[in-house]
C-alpha positions, 0 to 999 in steps of 0.5 A: 344078735348072736354075732355081736359081743360087748366090749368092756373098757379097762383103765381110766376113761379118756376124760380122766387121762386128758385131765391127768395130762393137763395137770402134769403139764400145768405142774411142769409149767409152774416148775418152769415159772418158779425156776425162771423166777429164781434165775431172773431174780439172782441174775438181776441181783448179779447185774446190779451188784456188778454195776455197783462194784465196777462203778465203785472202782472208779474215781467218782465222788462219794455223793454220786456213789451214794445215789447209786447205792440208794438206787441199787437198794431200791431195785434189788427188792422191786424186781422180784416184786414186779415179777410176782405182781406184774407178770405173775398176777396181772399181765399175763397173770401166769399164777392164775392162768395155765399159760405155756411159758412160750406163750408168756414169752411171746407176750412180753415186750421186746425190752423186757425180753432183752433184759431177761436175757441179760438176767440169764447171763447175769445168773451164769456170771453168778455161777462162775463167780461162786465156782471160782471162789470155791476153786481158788487155791492158796499159791505155792509161795505161801509155805507157812500160815498162823492165825490168831483172832482177838476180840477187842470188845471182850478185852475192853469190856464193851464194844468200842462204839462212839456216835459216828454214822452207821453205829446201829450196824455194830449191833447186827447179830453175827457182826465180827467187826471187833474180832480182828485176825492177826495173820502171819504168812511165810512167803517163799519168793524166787527173786528175794536176795539172800540179805532179805531172807527172813525179812518181816513186813507189817501190812496195815490198810483201811483203818477208816477213822470215821468216829463210829468204831472208837479210838480205843479199838485201834489203840488196842489193835496196834498195841497187840502189833507192838508186841512183835518186831518188824523190819518194814511197815507199810500202810496201803491207804484209806486212813480217814473219813474225816479230817477231825480224826487226824489227831488219832494218827500219832496215837495209833500209826505213830506208835508203829515201829519198824527197823528199816522204815515205815512207808505209806500211800493213801486211798480213795476215802482219803481222796475225798478229803484235802489229801495234803493235810492227810499226808502231812499228818502221816509224815509228822507221825514218821511215815514216808510217803511213796505215792507215785514214786519209787524209793530204793532202800539198802539192806546189807548187800541187797536193795528193795525198791518200794513204789506207791500206786494210788491210781485211779484216784490220785497221781500216776503209776510209778515206774520200776524201769530204772531199777536193776534186775537184782533189786527186789520190787515191792509195790504198794497199791491201794486197789488190787485192780492195778495188778496188771501194772505190777506185772508189767513192771515185773513187781515181785510182791504187791500189797493192797487193801480196798476190797475189805474181803467183801465185808460179808461172805455168804456161806456157800457163795462167798463175797458179793460186794467188792469195789473192783473192776474184777468184782470179787476175784481179788476180794482178799487173800493171796493170788499168784499172777506171774511174776507178781504175788498179790496180797490183799488184806481185808483191812482193819476196819471200814466206813460201814462197821459190818463184818459177817464171815469176814473178820478184819485183818492185820497181815504179817509177812515173813519173806524167805528166799526160794530154796532156803525153806525152814 
């Protein structure tokens, strides 16, 4: 037939195009599933960590907190394993079948869908926490900073480890629990009276005598402290994890000297013990207990009101309402969670501990665990919340002797009157 011409096909055959499109769709689905696995796993961790942090900020006895930590330790790895084995391998088995993510979602029970939504919100919370950590800036009130690290294990010739609990943690690679940081800060405060200009405060917190890190560590650390002179010394709680260590107090805190005086409160670990005996031991060592009250000190023509807040574990929050506006207000609070109380009381400077800086600070992420209703927001460092400057020390030790990217700390503060910067 002369009127007909043959038509020649160019490009891939229709079957090849279809196969290629299916492969691209399959690859995209796999990528979506991998991203979902990552988001859900991180979100689940954030939810569990958030629960642990918040519960540990409340007055709950150690036995129950221990059970919560065990459940947390179990659920952290079980969740991603369930995702891989359950949803990935069994039902609906997305690792072995090319199933659209929308179809997979529709096959999930409502309770699972709801928890996955919570995990998604947890992931957003995690991202916000990391962003806040990187965006946090040192307040303008800090006008000078000097830091020095001392490796106590090197000075003693061996790690000062005894037979207490968790001693195996001291051998974890990268653990800095024996490298203490002496941080000296110069702080400029608007309401500091002229007669207090240049006052030096030693802030000690969270010694945690438990018998794992041995007495020579504390003696050596406070020996370095004794080389300097201070006007005021304060201790903000968590001294003992066992009453058998009260005889360590005169050998450590008992040797601290301060010209004006030494003032102390207790923390949640002390609350787990007969607190009257702990207070008696501190008083015998020369420390003045200011728990649930204010004490006014005269320094030249100036006055300092020191108030101690051990809530939510013990006592009541003291009131500064009776103090004249001219009185400089210094608050000692074991937990930085009491910052809103300090702001209401127009406190000038609040010193806290409790959070240990998070103990482990992950590169690029920051601290993860911090026993606070605010999570890791006040894990450690300086924070200005008008009209209060909050200083949170990472503490000298901890019940668990683990410090990675977060050295233990002794904080030394020199206060300067605004406008008299040197």
